[in-house]
C-alpha positions in Angstrom: 0.0 0.0 0.0 1.4 3.4 -0.9 2.4 5.9 1.8 0.3 8.6 0.1 -1.9 8.7 -3.0 -1.2 11.7 -5.1 -2.3 12.9 -8.5 -0.2 14.8 -11.1 -2.9 17.5 -11.0 -1.8 18.2 -7.4 1.5 19.4 -8.9 0.6 21.1 -12.2 2.0 24.5 -11.2 5.2 23.0 -9.9 5.5 20.9 -13.1 4.8 23.9 -15.3 7.4 26.0 -13.5 10.0 23.1 -13.9 9.2 22.9 -17.6 9.7 26.6 -18.0 13.0 26.4 -16.2 14.2 23.6 -18.4 13.3 25.6 -21.5 15.2 28.6 -20.1 18.3 26.4 -19.5 18.0 25.2 -23.1 17.4 21.6 -21.8 13.9 21.4 -23.2 12.0 22.8 -26.2 8.6 22.7 -27.9 8.6 20.1 -30.7 5.9 19.7 -33.3 6.8 16.2 -34.5 3.9 13.8 -34.9 4.0 10.5 -33.0 4.6 8.5 -36.1 7.6 10.6 -36.9 9.4 9.7 -33.7 8.4 6.0 -33.3 11.0 3.4 -33.0 14.3 2.9 -31.3 16.3 5.4 -33.3 14.0 8.4 -34.1 15.4 11.2 -36.2 16.5 14.4 -34.3 13.8 17.0 -34.0 14.0 19.8 -36.5 12.9 22.1 -33.7 15.8 21.3 -31.3 17.6 24.5 -32.2 14.6 26.8 -31.9 15.4 30.0 -30.0 14.7 29.7 -26.3 12.3 32.7 -26.3 10.3 31.2 -29.1 9.9 27.9 -27.2 8.8 29.9 -24.1 6.2 31.7 -26.1 4.9 28.5 -27.7 4.8 26.7 -24.3 2.8 29.6 -22.8 0.3 29.4 -25.8 -0.1 25.7 -25.2 -0.5 26.2 -21.5 -3.0 29.0 -21.9 -5.1 26.9 -24.4 -5.4 24.0 -22.1 -6.0 26.2 -19.0 -8.8 28.0 -20.8 -10.2 24.8 -22.1 -10.3 23.3 -18.6 -12.1 26.4 -17.3 -14.7 26.1 -20.1 -15.3 22.5 -19.2 -15.8 23.3 -15.5 -18.3 26.1 -16.0 -21.9 25.3 -15.0 -24.7 26.8 -17.1 -27.8 27.8 -15.1 
């Protein structure tokens, strides 16, 4: 039996902050490759690996905002 049951949603802000920090350190980036393009044991390198850090930060924020807004819309109750 686990010591404590947790959910990733309990840590979304922390995970988001860590992802932003990794992008700032140039250790992560936003990649647009489709799953079928990166399948297998030796996928080709991402053409977006050398994207400027600022561009990845902007794109990551756009993605985050979209999903945050979408979640808000799903949680609204119409009376």
